[in-house]
DODRENRO-373537 format. One record per residue: residue number from 1; x, y negated, z of N, C-alpha, C in turn. Coordinates in nm, 2 decimals, always signed. Atoms other than C-alpha are relative to their C-alpha. Example, Ala and Ser with C-alpha at 12.3 -4.5 7.8 and 13.67 -1.06 7.14 Angstrom:
<sites>
> volum,n.east,n.north,n.up,ca.east,ca.north,ca.up,c.east,c.north,c.up
> 1,+0.09,+0.12,+0.00,+1.23,+0.45,+0.78,+0.09,-0.12,+0.00;
> 2,-0.09,+0.11,+0.00,+1.37,+0.11,+0.71,-0.08,-0.11,+0.08;
</sites>
This chain:
<sites>
> volum,n.east,n.north,n.up,ca.east,ca.north,ca.up,c.east,c.north,c.up
> 1,+0.05,+0.13,+0.05,-0.58,+1.41,+1.83,-0.06,+0.02,-0.15;
> 2,+0.06,-0.02,+0.13,-0.82,+1.40,+1.53,+0.07,-0.11,-0.10;
> 3,-0.06,+0.09,+0.09,-0.66,+1.24,+1.22,-0.11,-0.09,-0.06;
> 4,+0.09,+0.09,+0.06,-0.84,+0.93,+1.08,+0.04,-0.02,-0.14;
> 5,-0.03,+0.02,+0.14,-0.85,+0.93,+0.70,-0.13,-0.04,-0.07;
> 6,+0.11,+0.03,+0.08,-1.08,+0.78,+0.45,-0.05,+0.12,-0.08;
> 7,+0.05,-0.12,+0.07,-1.31,+1.05,+0.31,+0.02,-0.02,-0.15;
> 8,-0.03,+0.00,+0.15,-1.24,+1.14,-0.06,-0.12,-0.07,-0.07;
> 9,+0.11,+0.06,+0.07,-1.59,+1.04,-0.16,+0.00,-0.15,+0.00;
> 10,-0.02,+0.15,-0.01,-1.52,+0.68,-0.04,+0.10,-0.05,-0.10;
> 11,-0.10,+0.03,+0.10,-1.22,+0.68,-0.27,-0.07,-0.04,-0.13;
> 12,+0.07,+0.03,+0.12,-1.47,+0.67,-0.56,-0.06,-0.14,+0.01;
> 13,+0.06,+0.13,-0.02,-1.64,+0.37,-0.42,+0.11,-0.11,+0.00;
> 14,-0.11,+0.10,+0.00,-1.31,+0.19,-0.35,+0.07,-0.03,-0.13;
> 15,-0.06,+0.02,+0.13,-1.19,+0.24,-0.70,-0.10,-0.06,-0.11;
> 16,+0.10,+0.05,+0.09,-1.51,+0.10,-0.85,+0.03,-0.14,-0.06;
> 17,-0.03,+0.13,+0.06,-1.48,-0.19,-1.10,-0.08,-0.11,+0.08;
> 18,+0.08,+0.10,-0.07,-1.75,-0.37,-0.89,+0.09,-0.07,+0.12;
> 19,-0.08,+0.05,-0.11,-1.49,-0.41,-0.61,+0.09,-0.12,-0.05;
> 20,-0.09,+0.10,+0.06,-1.28,-0.63,-0.84,-0.07,-0.14,+0.01;
> 21,+0.07,+0.13,-0.01,-1.55,-0.90,-0.81,+0.03,-0.08,+0.13;
> 22,-0.03,+0.07,-0.12,-1.45,-0.97,-0.45,+0.15,+0.03,+0.05;
> 23,-0.14,-0.03,-0.03,-1.10,-0.82,-0.44,+0.08,+0.04,-0.12;
> 24,-0.07,-0.02,+0.13,-0.92,-0.86,-0.77,+0.15,+0.04,+0.02;
> 25,-0.13,-0.05,-0.03,-0.60,-0.65,-0.75,+0.11,-0.09,-0.07;
> 26,-0.10,+0.08,+0.07,-0.40,-0.85,-1.01,+0.01,-0.14,+0.06;
> 27,+0.00,+0.14,-0.06,-0.50,-1.19,-0.87,+0.07,+0.01,+0.14;
> 28,-0.05,-0.01,-0.13,-0.41,-1.06,-0.52,+0.15,+0.03,+0.00;
> 29,-0.14,-0.04,-0.01,-0.07,-0.91,-0.61,+0.09,-0.07,-0.09;
> 30,-0.09,+0.07,+0.09,+0.06,-1.13,-0.89,+0.10,-0.10,+0.07;
> 31,-0.10,+0.09,-0.07,+0.22,-1.38,-0.64,+0.12,+0.07,+0.05;
> 32,-0.11,-0.08,-0.07,+0.44,-1.10,-0.50,+0.07,+0.10,-0.09;
> 33,-0.05,-0.11,+0.08,+0.51,-0.86,-0.78,+0.04,-0.05,-0.14;
> 34,-0.05,+0.04,+0.13,+0.72,-0.91,-1.10,+0.03,+0.12,-0.08;
> 35,-0.04,-0.10,+0.09,+0.81,-0.71,-1.40,+0.14,+0.06,+0.05;
> 36,-0.13,-0.06,-0.04,+1.09,-0.46,-1.33,+0.02,+0.04,+0.14;
> 37,-0.02,-0.03,-0.14,+1.03,-0.43,-0.96,-0.03,+0.15,+0.03;
> 38,+0.03,-0.13,-0.06,+1.02,-0.10,-0.76,-0.09,-0.03,+0.11;
> 39,+0.11,+0.04,-0.09,+0.70,-0.11,-0.57,-0.05,+0.13,+0.07;
> 40,+0.05,-0.11,-0.08,+0.55,+0.12,-0.30,-0.15,-0.03,+0.03;
> 41,+0.14,+0.01,-0.03,+0.17,+0.17,-0.27,-0.03,+0.10,+0.10;
> 42,+0.02,-0.10,-0.11,+0.11,+0.33,+0.07,-0.15,+0.02,+0.02;
> 43,+0.14,-0.03,-0.01,-0.23,+0.50,+0.11,-0.07,-0.04,-0.13;
> 44,+0.04,+0.05,+0.13,-0.29,+0.45,-0.26,-0.14,+0.05,-0.04;
> 45,+0.13,-0.06,+0.03,-0.61,+0.66,-0.27,+0.00,+0.03,-0.15;
> 46,+0.01,-0.03,+0.14,-0.73,+0.68,-0.63,+0.05,-0.11,-0.09;
> 47,-0.08,+0.09,+0.09,-0.52,+0.39,-0.75,-0.06,-0.14,-0.03;
> 48,+0.05,+0.13,+0.03,-0.73,+0.07,-0.72,+0.11,-0.11,-0.01;
> 49,-0.11,+0.09,+0.01,-0.41,-0.12,-0.66,+0.11,+0.06,-0.08;
> 50,-0.11,-0.06,+0.06,-0.17,+0.13,-0.81,+0.01,-0.03,-0.15;
> 51,+0.00,+0.02,+0.14,-0.28,+0.09,-1.17,+0.03,-0.15,-0.04;
> 52,-0.04,+0.14,+0.03,-0.27,-0.29,-1.17,+0.15,-0.03,+0.03;
> 53,-0.14,+0.02,-0.03,+0.07,-0.28,-1.00,+0.09,+0.06,-0.11;
> 54,-0.08,-0.06,+0.11,+0.20,-0.05,-1.28,+0.00,-0.09,-0.12;
> 55,+0.01,+0.09,+0.12,+0.07,-0.30,-1.54,+0.09,-0.12,+0.03;
> 56,-0.08,+0.11,-0.03,+0.25,-0.58,-1.36,+0.15,+0.03,-0.01;
> 57,-0.15,-0.03,+0.00,+0.59,-0.41,-1.31,+0.04,+0.04,-0.14;
> 58,-0.03,-0.04,+0.14,+0.58,-0.28,-1.67,+0.09,+0.12,-0.01;
> 59,-0.08,-0.12,+0.04,+0.79,-0.02,-1.84,+0.14,+0.01,+0.08;
> 60,-0.13,+0.00,-0.06,+1.11,-0.12,-1.66,-0.01,+0.01,+0.16;
> 61,+0.02,-0.01,-0.15,+0.95,-0.10,-1.31,-0.05,+0.14,+0.04;
> 62,+0.05,-0.13,-0.06,+0.82,+0.18,-1.09,-0.09,-0.03,+0.11;
> 63,+0.09,+0.01,-0.11,+0.53,+0.22,-0.86,-0.01,+0.14,+0.06;
> 64,+0.01,-0.13,-0.07,+0.56,+0.50,-0.60,-0.12,-0.01,+0.09;
> 65,+0.13,+0.00,-0.07,+0.22,+0.59,-0.47,-0.01,+0.12,+0.09;
> 66,+0.01,-0.10,-0.10,+0.18,+0.79,-0.15,-0.14,+0.00,+0.07;
> 67,+0.12,-0.02,-0.07,-0.13,+0.93,+0.01,+0.00,+0.13,+0.07;
> 68,+0.00,-0.13,-0.08,-0.20,+1.20,+0.27,-0.10,+0.10,-0.06;
> 69,+0.10,-0.09,+0.06,-0.49,+1.34,+0.06,+0.03,+0.04,-0.14;
> 70,-0.04,-0.05,+0.13,-0.40,+1.56,-0.23,-0.10,-0.03,-0.11;
> 71,+0.11,+0.03,+0.10,-0.74,+1.50,-0.40,+0.01,-0.14,-0.05;
> 72,-0.02,+0.14,+0.04,-0.68,+1.13,-0.40,+0.11,-0.01,-0.10;
> 73,-0.12,+0.00,+0.09,-0.34,+1.18,-0.56,-0.04,+0.06,-0.14;
> 74,+0.03,-0.06,+0.13,-0.48,+1.41,-0.83,-0.09,-0.09,-0.08;
> 75,+0.09,+0.10,+0.07,-0.75,+1.15,-0.92,+0.08,-0.11,-0.05;
> 76,-0.08,+0.11,+0.05,-0.49,+0.88,-0.94,+0.08,+0.05,-0.12;
> 77,-0.08,-0.05,+0.11,-0.27,+1.10,-1.17,-0.09,+0.00,-0.13;
> 78,+0.09,-0.01,+0.12,-0.57,+1.15,-1.41,-0.03,-0.14,-0.05;
> 79,+0.03,+0.13,+0.04,-0.65,+0.78,-1.41,+0.13,-0.07,-0.06;
> 80,-0.13,+0.06,+0.06,-0.28,+0.68,-1.47,+0.02,+0.06,-0.14;
> 81,-0.02,-0.06,+0.13,-0.26,+0.93,-1.76,-0.10,-0.07,-0.10;
> 82,+0.10,+0.06,+0.09,-0.58,+0.79,-1.91,+0.04,-0.15,-0.04;
> 83,-0.04,+0.14,+0.02,-0.45,+0.43,-1.87,+0.14,-0.01,-0.07;
> 84,-0.13,+0.01,+0.07,-0.11,+0.52,-2.03,+0.11,-0.05,+0.10;
> 85,-0.09,+0.05,-0.10,+0.07,+0.44,-1.70,+0.08,+0.11,+0.07;
> 86,-0.06,-0.12,-0.07,+0.20,+0.79,-1.60,+0.15,-0.02,+0.01;
> 87,-0.15,+0.01,-0.01,+0.56,+0.70,-1.68,+0.05,-0.10,+0.10;
> 88,-0.03,+0.10,-0.10,+0.55,+0.41,-1.44,-0.03,+0.04,+0.14;
> 89,+0.05,-0.04,-0.13,+0.36,+0.57,-1.16,+0.05,+0.14,+0.04;
> 90,-0.05,-0.12,-0.06,+0.52,+0.83,-0.94,-0.09,+0.03,+0.13;
> 91,+0.09,-0.03,-0.11,+0.28,+1.01,-0.70,+0.07,+0.10,+0.10;
> 92,-0.05,-0.09,-0.10,+0.36,+1.18,-0.37,-0.11,+0.02,+0.11;
> 93,+0.09,-0.03,-0.11,+0.15,+1.36,-0.11,+0.09,-0.01,+0.13;
> 94,-0.07,+0.01,-0.13,+0.27,+1.26,+0.24,-0.07,+0.07,+0.11;
> 95,+0.07,-0.06,-0.12,+0.19,+1.38,+0.59,-0.04,-0.11,+0.09;
> 96,+0.04,+0.10,-0.10,+0.03,+1.21,+0.88,+0.11,-0.06,+0.08;
> 97,-0.12,+0.05,-0.08,+0.37,+1.17,+1.04,+0.12,-0.05,-0.08;
> 98,-0.11,+0.04,+0.08,+0.59,+1.09,+0.75,-0.04,-0.04,-0.14;
> 99,+0.03,+0.03,+0.14,+0.57,+0.91,+0.42,+0.09,+0.08,-0.10;
> 100,-0.09,-0.08,+0.08,+0.85,+1.13,+0.29,+0.08,-0.08,-0.11;
> 101,-0.07,+0.09,+0.10,+1.05,+0.85,+0.13,+0.15,-0.02,+0.03;
> 102,-0.14,+0.00,-0.03,+1.40,+0.93,+0.25,+0.09,-0.03,-0.12;
> 103,-0.08,+0.01,+0.12,+1.52,+0.93,-0.11,-0.01,-0.14,-0.06;
> 104,+0.00,+0.14,+0.05,+1.43,+0.56,-0.17,+0.04,-0.10,+0.11;
> 105,-0.05,+0.09,-0.10,+1.60,+0.41,+0.13,+0.07,-0.12,-0.06;
> 106,-0.06,+0.13,+0.05,+1.68,+0.04,+0.06,-0.03,-0.03,-0.14;
> 107,+0.02,+0.02,+0.14,+1.53,+0.05,-0.29,-0.13,-0.08,-0.03;
> 108,+0.13,+0.06,+0.03,+1.18,-0.10,-0.26,+0.00,-0.15,+0.01;
> 109,+0.01,+0.14,+0.01,+1.12,-0.46,-0.36,-0.12,-0.06,+0.07;
> 110,+0.13,+0.04,-0.06,+0.76,-0.48,-0.25,-0.08,+0.12,+0.04;
> 111,+0.08,-0.11,-0.05,+0.53,-0.26,-0.05,-0.14,-0.05,+0.03;
> 112,+0.14,+0.03,-0.04,+0.15,-0.26,-0.01,-0.05,+0.10,+0.09;
> 113,+0.07,-0.09,-0.09,-0.03,-0.11,+0.28,-0.14,-0.06,+0.02;
> 114,+0.13,+0.05,+0.00,-0.39,-0.17,+0.21,-0.10,+0.10,+0.07;
> 115,+0.10,-0.08,-0.07,-0.65,-0.03,+0.46,+0.06,+0.13,+0.04;
> 116,-0.06,-0.12,-0.04,-0.40,+0.22,+0.59,+0.06,+0.00,+0.14;
> 117,-0.07,+0.00,-0.13,-0.22,+0.11,+0.91,-0.10,+0.04,+0.11;
> 118,+0.10,-0.04,-0.10,-0.54,+0.15,+1.12,-0.02,+0.15,+0.00;
> 119,+0.02,-0.15,+0.01,-0.54,+0.52,+1.01,+0.12,+0.08,+0.04;
> 120,-0.12,-0.07,-0.03,-0.18,+0.61,+1.10,+0.01,+0.03,+0.15;
> 121,+0.00,-0.03,-0.14,-0.12,+0.79,+1.43,+0.10,-0.08,+0.08;
> 122,-0.11,+0.07,-0.07,+0.20,+0.59,+1.51,+0.04,-0.11,-0.08;
> 123,-0.03,+0.12,+0.08,+0.22,+0.24,+1.38,+0.15,-0.03,+0.00;
> 124,-0.15,+0.03,-0.01,+0.58,+0.20,+1.51,+0.08,+0.08,-0.09;
> 125,-0.07,-0.09,+0.09,+0.70,+0.50,+1.32,-0.03,-0.03,-0.14;
> 126,+0.04,+0.04,+0.13,+0.51,+0.39,+1.02,+0.08,-0.12,-0.05;
> 127,-0.07,+0.12,+0.04,+0.66,+0.05,+1.01,+0.15,+0.02,-0.01;
> 128,-0.14,-0.03,+0.01,+1.01,+0.18,+1.08,+0.03,+0.07,-0.13;
> 129,-0.03,-0.07,+0.12,+0.99,+0.42,+0.79,-0.02,-0.09,-0.12;
> 130,+0.01,+0.09,+0.11,+0.86,+0.15,+0.55,+0.12,-0.10,+0.00;
> 131,-0.11,+0.09,-0.01,+1.13,-0.09,+0.68,+0.13,+0.06,-0.07;
> 132,-0.12,-0.07,+0.06,+1.40,+0.17,+0.58,+0.00,+0.00,-0.15;
> 133,+0.01,-0.01,+0.15,+1.27,+0.19,+0.22,+0.02,-0.14,-0.06;
> 134,+0.00,+0.13,+0.06,+1.28,-0.19,+0.17,+0.15,-0.05,-0.02;
> 135,-0.12,+0.07,+0.02,+1.56,-0.38,+0.01,+0.01,-0.12,+0.09;
> 136,+0.00,+0.12,-0.08,+1.69,-0.68,+0.20,-0.08,-0.11,-0.07;
> 137,+0.10,+0.10,+0.05,+1.43,-0.96,+0.16,-0.12,+0.06,-0.07;
> 138,+0.12,-0.06,+0.05,+1.18,-0.70,+0.04,-0.12,-0.04,+0.08;
> 139,+0.12,+0.05,-0.07,+0.83,-0.79,+0.12,-0.11,+0.11,+0.01;
> 140,+0.11,-0.10,-0.03,+0.54,-0.59,+0.27,-0.13,-0.08,+0.02;
> 141,+0.13,+0.06,-0.02,+0.18,-0.70,+0.23,-0.09,+0.10,+0.07;
> 142,+0.09,-0.08,-0.08,-0.04,-0.55,+0.50,-0.14,-0.06,+0.00;
> 143,+0.13,+0.04,+0.01,-0.41,-0.57,+0.44,-0.09,+0.10,+0.07;
> 144,+0.09,-0.09,-0.07,-0.67,-0.43,+0.68,-0.14,-0.05,-0.01;
> 145,+0.14,+0.04,+0.02,-1.05,-0.42,+0.64,-0.05,-0.08,+0.13;
> 146,+0.05,+0.08,-0.11,-1.21,-0.70,+0.86,-0.11,+0.07,+0.07;
> 147,+0.11,-0.07,-0.07,-1.50,-0.47,+0.94,+0.04,+0.11,+0.09;
> 148,-0.06,-0.12,-0.08,-1.28,-0.19,+1.08,+0.10,-0.05,+0.11;
> 149,-0.11,+0.05,-0.08,-1.00,-0.39,+1.24,-0.03,-0.13,+0.06;
> 150,+0.02,+0.13,-0.07,-1.05,-0.66,+1.50,+0.12,-0.09,-0.02;
> 151,-0.11,+0.09,+0.01,-0.84,-0.97,+1.50,+0.11,+0.04,+0.11;
> 152,-0.10,-0.04,-0.11,-0.68,-0.85,+1.83,+0.08,+0.12,-0.04;
> 153,-0.07,-0.12,+0.05,-0.60,-0.51,+1.68,+0.10,-0.04,-0.11;
> 154,-0.09,+0.04,+0.11,-0.45,-0.68,+1.37,+0.12,-0.07,+0.06;
> 155,-0.11,+0.06,-0.06,-0.24,-0.90,+1.59,+0.10,+0.10,+0.06;
> 156,-0.08,-0.11,-0.06,-0.11,-0.59,+1.77,+0.08,+0.07,-0.11;
> 157,-0.06,-0.06,+0.11,-0.03,-0.44,+1.43,+0.12,-0.08,-0.05;
> 158,-0.10,+0.10,+0.05,+0.17,-0.75,+1.32,+0.11,+0.00,+0.11;
> 159,-0.10,+0.00,-0.11,+0.35,-0.75,+1.66,+0.09,+0.13,-0.01;
> 160,-0.08,-0.12,+0.01,+0.46,-0.39,+1.61,+0.10,-0.01,-0.12;
> 161,-0.08,+0.02,+0.12,+0.59,-0.47,+1.26,+0.12,-0.09,+0.03;
> 162,-0.11,+0.09,-0.03,+0.79,-0.76,+1.40,+0.10,+0.06,+0.09;
> 163,-0.09,-0.07,-0.09,+0.94,-0.54,+1.67,+0.09,+0.09,-0.08;
> 164,-0.08,-0.09,+0.08,+1.07,-0.31,+1.40,+0.10,-0.08,-0.08;
> 165,-0.09,+0.08,+0.07,+1.24,-0.60,+1.23,-0.05,-0.09,-0.11;
> 166,+0.06,+0.08,+0.11,+1.00,-0.75,+0.98,-0.02,-0.14,+0.06;
> 167,+0.02,+0.14,-0.03,+0.96,-1.13,+0.97,-0.13,-0.04,-0.06;
> 168,+0.13,+0.05,+0.05,+0.62,-1.29,+0.93,+0.03,-0.12,-0.09;
> 169,-0.01,+0.11,+0.10,+0.61,-1.50,+0.61,-0.12,-0.09,+0.01;
> 170,+0.12,+0.08,-0.02,+0.25,-1.60,+0.63,-0.12,+0.09,+0.01;
> 171,+0.13,-0.07,+0.01,-0.11,-1.49,+0.69,-0.06,-0.03,-0.13;
> 172,+0.05,+0.01,+0.14,-0.27,-1.43,+0.36,-0.15,+0.01,+0.00;
> 173,+0.14,+0.00,+0.01,-0.63,-1.50,+0.27,-0.05,+0.10,-0.11;
> 174,+0.06,-0.10,+0.09,-0.80,-1.19,+0.12,-0.14,+0.02,+0.05;
> 175,+0.14,-0.02,-0.05,-1.18,-1.16,+0.13,-0.03,+0.13,+0.07;
> 176,+0.04,-0.11,-0.08,-1.33,-0.93,+0.38,+0.12,+0.08,+0.07;
> 177,-0.12,-0.07,-0.05,-0.98,-0.85,+0.51,+0.08,-0.09,+0.10;
> 178,-0.10,+0.07,-0.08,-0.71,-0.94,+0.76,+0.13,+0.03,-0.08;
> 179,-0.12,-0.03,+0.08,-0.38,-0.98,+0.57,+0.12,-0.08,+0.05;
> 180,-0.12,+0.07,-0.04,-0.02,-1.07,+0.64,+0.11,+0.04,-0.10;
> 181,-0.11,-0.02,+0.08,+0.29,-1.10,+0.43,+0.13,+0.01,+0.09;
> 182,-0.12,-0.01,-0.08,+0.61,-0.97,+0.60,+0.12,+0.02,-0.09;
> 183,-0.12,-0.02,+0.08,+0.97,-0.96,+0.49,+0.11,+0.07,+0.08;
> 184,-0.11,-0.07,-0.07,+1.27,-0.74,+0.58,+0.11,-0.10,+0.01;
</sites>
């Protein structure tokens, strides 16, 4: 089976400041993230959401950023250093079959999976692994690109997450996307 991943060159487009005009990360995440939280950014790419998350959680918080592509992680590390956020952001290269987060079981307050679930080979295993990282009442925001993921496929994704144990809080309105807020 061929692995589906976003090409590295697209990462540069996705981290463009122009994207903020229709998908502002701080506006999108502020309702869910507070100072001092431990946050997980799954499929972080070059840090479009990671850097704003680090600004929101502040010096007493932590943002764990995972991506399957080492080049994306290296770019994020450079951007975090330039922004003075390296102390808050922890980067990890994961595999297609595991996020490699066994050391943070039950510690995550909030997780973001933006444009990533449609790329994972096993959504059930993915959601089970994320569920294990979450604190009780921890929240997961799943955002999928409307152009790549049909409404039917997104409903299947949400159904899988619910079977793992997540509870649907609400469908969230994010431009050009399908999004849902889930809770452990």
